[in-house]
Legacy VTK file of the C-alpha trace (Angstrom):
# vtk DataFile Version 3.0
C-alpha trace
ASCII
DATASET POLYDATA
POINTS 390 float
-66.364 -40.324 110.655
-66.604 -39.855 106.906
-63.560 -37.540 106.383
-63.697 -37.439 102.630
-67.251 -35.365 102.333
-67.945 -32.849 99.929
-67.533 -29.292 100.460
-71.333 -28.172 100.057
-72.242 -30.593 103.188
-68.954 -29.529 105.349
-70.856 -26.253 105.052
-74.329 -28.004 105.529
-72.423 -29.597 108.971
-70.841 -26.152 109.814
-74.156 -24.389 109.342
-77.101 -26.891 111.143
-74.890 -28.158 114.332
-72.172 -26.560 116.264
-69.174 -23.990 115.591
-65.256 -23.575 117.257
-64.448 -20.257 118.510
-60.516 -20.987 119.086
-58.911 -18.323 120.354
-54.552 -18.883 119.458
-51.717 -17.154 120.450
-50.651 -18.439 116.842
-50.920 -16.763 113.143
-52.611 -18.976 110.958
-50.586 -17.635 108.393
-47.228 -18.326 110.129
-45.967 -21.938 110.663
-48.551 -24.835 109.829
-49.035 -27.156 112.865
-50.887 -28.422 115.289
-53.908 -25.805 115.423
-53.992 -26.071 111.586
-53.921 -29.940 111.027
-56.497 -30.114 113.860
-58.849 -27.600 113.268
-58.998 -27.845 109.231
-59.699 -31.103 110.046
-62.424 -30.356 112.525
-63.916 -27.603 109.923
-65.224 -30.945 108.331
-68.604 -31.166 110.695
-68.642 -27.594 112.473
-67.698 -23.691 110.974
-63.847 -22.713 112.675
-63.675 -18.949 114.078
-59.975 -18.713 114.468
-59.321 -15.817 116.457
-56.037 -14.380 116.592
-53.920 -11.748 119.175
-54.810 -8.343 117.965
-51.982 -6.596 115.686
-51.542 -2.506 116.600
-51.499 -0.524 113.907
-51.611 3.458 113.074
-55.453 3.125 112.447
-57.938 5.667 113.889
-60.502 3.259 115.638
-60.303 -0.621 116.262
-61.451 -2.629 113.599
-62.033 -6.501 112.947
-60.245 -8.211 109.761
-61.275 -10.941 108.245
-60.193 -14.086 106.018
-61.947 -16.886 104.406
-59.604 -19.391 104.140
-62.271 -22.183 103.531
-65.817 -22.262 103.222
-66.228 -23.259 106.805
-62.653 -21.655 108.481
-62.716 -17.702 109.391
-59.599 -16.822 110.093
-60.449 -13.281 112.545
-57.581 -10.579 113.602
-59.182 -7.480 116.141
-56.661 -4.703 114.464
-56.181 -2.135 117.020
-55.118 1.736 117.223
-50.977 1.400 118.269
-50.983 2.936 121.944
-54.673 0.945 122.861
-54.162 0.158 126.631
-54.674 -3.510 127.576
-58.306 -2.835 129.289
-59.060 -0.678 126.268
-57.722 -3.842 124.042
-59.852 -6.331 125.846
-62.933 -4.136 125.922
-62.889 -4.506 122.419
-62.168 -7.759 121.643
-65.334 -8.441 123.801
-67.309 -6.609 121.630
-65.778 -7.910 118.435
-66.468 -11.739 120.000
-70.254 -10.688 120.849
-70.926 -9.577 117.654
-69.588 -12.484 115.687
-71.470 -15.024 118.002
-74.670 -13.085 117.387
-74.161 -12.821 113.488
-73.180 -16.727 113.032
-75.737 -19.680 112.871
-74.845 -22.185 114.983
-76.750 -24.838 117.252
-73.781 -25.594 119.560
-70.533 -23.578 120.401
-67.473 -24.192 121.737
-65.178 -22.552 123.030
-61.399 -23.849 121.758
-58.195 -22.001 123.306
-54.498 -22.262 122.493
-53.671 -19.687 125.089
-54.869 -18.728 128.790
-54.601 -14.931 128.397
-57.962 -15.134 125.786
-59.967 -15.354 129.134
-59.549 -11.545 130.060
-62.271 -10.864 127.210
-63.933 -13.707 126.455
-64.560 -15.575 130.272
-68.205 -13.959 129.688
-69.522 -16.280 126.533
-71.930 -19.062 127.325
-70.767 -22.312 125.278
-71.712 -25.926 125.701
-68.388 -26.971 125.969
-65.053 -25.358 126.746
-61.266 -26.994 125.271
-58.004 -26.185 126.148
-55.555 -27.774 123.766
-52.292 -27.313 125.719
-49.908 -27.293 123.431
-46.718 -26.141 125.088
-45.936 -24.620 128.712
-46.422 -21.716 127.384
-45.252 -19.677 130.650
-41.270 -21.204 130.389
-41.455 -18.996 126.691
-39.333 -16.120 126.413
-41.939 -12.863 126.816
-44.715 -14.454 128.582
-47.286 -12.465 130.049
-46.815 -12.713 134.132
-49.853 -13.358 134.791
-50.858 -16.586 132.829
-49.967 -19.015 135.245
-52.781 -17.309 137.097
-55.207 -17.223 133.718
-54.186 -21.110 132.897
-55.456 -21.815 136.266
-58.981 -19.854 135.645
-58.667 -22.046 132.211
-58.103 -25.056 133.284
-61.025 -24.530 136.463
-63.555 -23.807 133.531
-62.752 -26.104 131.059
-64.877 -29.109 129.939
-62.275 -30.746 128.097
-58.055 -30.716 128.469
-55.522 -31.840 125.477
-51.774 -31.966 125.934
-49.529 -31.840 123.119
-47.232 -34.461 124.990
-46.784 -37.465 126.865
-44.595 -35.232 129.712
-46.742 -31.846 129.417
-49.800 -34.300 130.397
-47.700 -35.864 133.059
-47.522 -31.731 134.526
-50.844 -31.253 134.113
-52.891 -34.005 134.910
-53.526 -33.576 138.472
-55.064 -30.676 137.646
-58.159 -31.675 135.790
-60.654 -33.929 135.724
-60.614 -34.821 132.442
-57.553 -34.520 130.503
-55.959 -36.703 127.826
-52.595 -36.427 126.310
-52.373 -35.917 122.094
-48.687 -36.113 121.218
-47.601 -34.597 117.575
-49.608 -36.461 114.429
-48.157 -36.513 111.241
-50.327 -36.110 107.913
-47.848 -39.077 106.338
-49.070 -38.514 102.613
-47.163 -34.705 102.322
-43.927 -35.700 104.227
-43.855 -39.109 102.225
-43.744 -37.018 98.852
-39.578 -36.306 99.821
-39.373 -40.386 99.388
-40.146 -39.266 95.234
-38.017 -37.933 92.710
-38.281 -34.468 92.344
-35.727 -31.276 91.621
-34.344 -29.214 94.226
-35.829 -25.592 95.164
-33.637 -23.486 93.478
-32.404 -21.162 96.541
-31.156 -24.960 97.609
-29.467 -26.272 94.557
-25.969 -24.839 94.529
-25.190 -26.053 98.388
-23.176 -29.137 98.189
-23.581 -32.448 100.006
-23.770 -33.875 102.483
-26.270 -32.430 103.892
-27.895 -31.750 107.685
-31.215 -29.741 107.506
-33.723 -28.517 110.011
-37.082 -26.917 109.445
-39.171 -25.373 112.005
-39.124 -21.687 113.909
-35.879 -20.511 115.074
-36.452 -18.760 118.685
-34.736 -19.520 121.971
-35.645 -23.358 122.084
-32.657 -23.554 119.160
-29.499 -24.098 120.576
-27.203 -21.889 118.346
-24.036 -22.980 120.651
-24.651 -26.312 119.142
-25.504 -25.085 115.540
-22.257 -23.253 115.077
-20.276 -25.504 117.202
-21.776 -28.578 114.493
-21.013 -26.606 111.423
-17.450 -26.085 112.706
-16.637 -29.491 113.701
-18.108 -30.987 110.388
-16.873 -28.391 107.642
-17.781 -30.923 105.111
-21.068 -30.941 105.691
-24.164 -27.583 104.533
-26.388 -27.167 107.186
-29.443 -25.908 105.865
-31.810 -24.145 108.292
-35.482 -22.860 107.438
-37.728 -21.255 109.349
-39.079 -17.598 110.595
-36.765 -16.530 113.138
-38.228 -14.841 115.922
-37.757 -13.742 119.725
-33.960 -13.607 118.880
-32.049 -11.373 117.055
-31.039 -12.887 113.611
-28.196 -11.042 113.427
-26.762 -13.227 116.765
-27.143 -16.338 114.443
-23.575 -17.886 113.849
-22.190 -17.826 110.624
-20.124 -20.186 108.444
-19.396 -20.777 105.193
-21.643 -24.224 105.319
-23.900 -22.817 107.199
-27.267 -21.824 105.168
-30.331 -19.936 106.123
-32.971 -20.194 103.877
-35.824 -18.111 105.966
-39.564 -19.993 106.567
-41.440 -21.578 103.164
-44.462 -23.011 103.272
-45.558 -26.246 104.010
-46.353 -27.087 101.327
-42.801 -26.863 99.871
-41.250 -28.691 102.626
-41.296 -32.196 101.000
-39.185 -30.559 97.913
-36.649 -29.343 100.492
-36.617 -32.894 102.545
-36.410 -35.121 99.749
-32.759 -33.436 98.940
-31.457 -33.645 102.380
-28.684 -36.647 103.822
-30.247 -36.406 106.907
-32.160 -33.916 109.281
-31.496 -33.059 112.812
-33.150 -30.963 115.556
-30.818 -29.077 117.535
-32.612 -27.649 120.379
-31.460 -26.263 123.863
-32.174 -27.708 126.786
-34.006 -25.585 128.475
-37.341 -24.316 130.328
-38.985 -23.636 126.999
-38.269 -27.131 125.433
-38.891 -28.801 129.136
-42.256 -30.516 127.844
-42.299 -30.033 123.975
-43.456 -32.711 121.609
-42.035 -31.157 118.322
-44.237 -32.171 115.646
-41.433 -32.271 113.047
-40.165 -35.264 114.353
-42.599 -37.775 112.766
-42.264 -35.690 109.505
-38.986 -36.053 109.127
-39.254 -39.637 109.356
-42.195 -39.907 107.021
-40.147 -38.001 104.728
-37.508 -40.723 105.189
-34.900 -38.340 106.104
-32.226 -40.249 109.113
-32.812 -37.896 112.036
-30.567 -36.823 115.318
-32.241 -34.523 118.491
-30.694 -33.052 121.216
-32.508 -34.927 124.403
-35.581 -33.784 124.306
-38.095 -35.553 127.039
-40.436 -36.788 124.641
-37.970 -37.357 121.835
-36.034 -39.845 123.947
-38.423 -41.794 125.313
-40.375 -42.594 122.568
-38.726 -42.151 119.060
-35.132 -42.072 120.846
-36.041 -45.932 122.755
-37.660 -47.547 119.724
-34.506 -46.921 118.062
-35.614 -44.266 114.884
-33.698 -41.275 116.329
-30.053 -40.388 117.044
-29.807 -38.781 120.595
-26.865 -36.256 120.737
-25.371 -33.531 122.990
-22.332 -31.386 122.373
-19.789 -33.562 123.144
-21.135 -36.277 120.070
-22.807 -34.363 118.066
-19.982 -34.895 115.283
-20.056 -38.309 115.654
-23.320 -39.074 115.966
-24.130 -36.957 112.875
-21.097 -38.371 110.644
-22.791 -41.888 111.464
-26.351 -40.867 110.782
-24.875 -39.205 107.162
-22.894 -43.187 106.670
-25.957 -45.153 107.069
-27.952 -46.107 104.133
-31.390 -43.220 104.162
-34.209 -46.278 103.477
-32.229 -48.628 106.355
-35.049 -47.909 108.877
-37.922 -46.963 106.556
-40.346 -50.074 107.247
-39.647 -49.469 110.852
-40.203 -46.060 110.738
-43.938 -46.736 108.790
-45.102 -49.066 111.056
-44.190 -47.070 113.737
-46.212 -44.159 112.285
-48.977 -45.977 110.698
-50.906 -45.301 113.975
-50.140 -41.739 114.302
-52.668 -39.898 111.375
-53.826 -35.963 112.492
-57.182 -37.778 111.414
-57.295 -40.310 113.822
-56.139 -37.800 116.602
-58.909 -35.404 115.471
-61.537 -38.668 115.886
-60.459 -39.092 119.240
-60.276 -35.166 120.399
-64.179 -35.195 118.845
-65.415 -38.419 120.822
-63.902 -36.626 124.059
-65.941 -33.369 123.283
-68.570 -35.466 122.548
-68.295 -37.049 125.764
-67.627 -34.036 127.584
-71.240 -32.713 126.054
-73.158 -35.870 127.075
-71.563 -35.059 130.694
-72.797 -32.030 130.680
-76.150 -32.815 129.570
-76.603 -29.618 127.989
-79.287 -27.996 125.731
-77.788 -27.138 122.361
-76.823 -23.797 122.813
-78.595 -20.554 121.033
-77.891 -17.012 120.889
-80.007 -14.503 121.964
-81.975 -12.846 119.980
LINES 1 391
390 0 1 2 3 4 5 6 7 8 9 10 11 12 13 14 15 16 17 18 19 20 21 22 23 24 25 26 27 28 29 30 31 32 33 34 35 36 37 38 39 40 41 42 43 44 45 46 47 48 49 50 51 52 53 54 55 56 57 58 59 60 61 62 63 64 65 66 67 68 69 70 71 72 73 74 75 76 77 78 79 80 81 82 83 84 85 86 87 88 89 90 91 92 93 94 95 96 97 98 99 100 101 102 103 104 105 106 107 108 109 110 111 112 113 114 115 116 117 118 119 120 121 122 123 124 125 126 127 128 129 130 131 132 133 134 135 136 137 138 139 140 141 142 143 144 145 146 147 148 149 150 151 152 153 154 155 156 157 158 159 160 161 162 163 164 165 166 167 168 169 170 171 172 173 174 175 176 177 178 179 180 181 182 183 184 185 186 187 188 189 190 191 192 193 194 195 196 197 198 199 200 201 202 203 204 205 206 207 208 209 210 211 212 213 214 215 216 217 218 219 220 221 222 223 224 225 226 227 228 229 230 231 232 233 234 235 236 237 238 239 240 241 242 243 244 245 246 247 248 249 250 251 252 253 254 255 256 257 258 259 260 261 262 263 264 265 266 267 268 269 270 271 272 273 274 275 276 277 278 279 280 281 282 283 284 285 286 287 288 289 290 291 292 293 294 295 296 297 298 299 300 301 302 303 304 305 306 307 308 309 310 311 312 313 314 315 316 317 318 319 320 321 322 323 324 325 326 327 328 329 330 331 332 333 334 335 336 337 338 339 340 341 342 343 344 345 346 347 348 349 350 351 352 353 354 355 356 357 358 359 360 361 362 363 364 365 366 367 368 369 370 371 372 373 374 375 376 377 378 379 380 381 382 383 384 385 386 387 388 389
């Protein structure tokens, strides 16, 4: 697959061949992660409609808010009146979907699910391939809908191909579908490799003393805030920098210390500017149901940036990066000793090993493999090109 096609060619491909209609529980402009990486690559040969969960506002009637983030990617957000019931919300979104499909030229329609809950209003769509990209065990997350497990079973029944966001998740789901494939987190190596070169320290970080240990990512119930507090207390000479949006937990409950710095959310493009000035990275995840099957995208991102990394015992991290000696595994009892050990080592000690490990982990390779499975599913179904009704 040519990954360097021009914009005019991208548009022609998207208009002539297929549309991917993606349903996601994640906002496109929230944190740049798996959906954005994969669908941006897919948009080179597909028109992408990214259909987000609704936002409830004080509006007189429902509307669709659209944002063209590229010539071939459109983000659609339903805006519903505050107080709209679930049944009415489903009916409105169903009507919106029908309008989108009827008004968007395509020969083939692929539906792509990140959230099974979207089946409530999309199960009527006629598509030639249905994809479920199961990036997390969402039923274990805080505030998960009670019917999510049931909706996932329904999605697994109608999906033509299923991808999982990690090996552990694949092992938990593989008996549930005939065509399921693991695709752990990949890496935009070029982007994070920038952190290995020189550059000015960001303004909100430049006054923080060294040594620095940093974390970036969503700050929610998956973060072990007690471990964060313990580490900050045990290493008063080390400064801990925490980057990311706080969701589903009370920000006022986050630990506070003179050497603990919560810098908030940063743009994906700016992350290398922060990482190049960290002496080590850490992933202080809690070990709970929400983290049992995760395969953190930030693991290879830290490593590509050349930042030595420690992590709690996340299964997929332990079995891969930990087993290969690329990440030090810590717990509450040895976090002080492990962090001091990592900080004492030369920062570039493992770079040759890291680069050899990451060389085949690009998002481009992941998308090409996914696209191959989708094409196989299409051929297996022997479906004629999808054409919308007049």
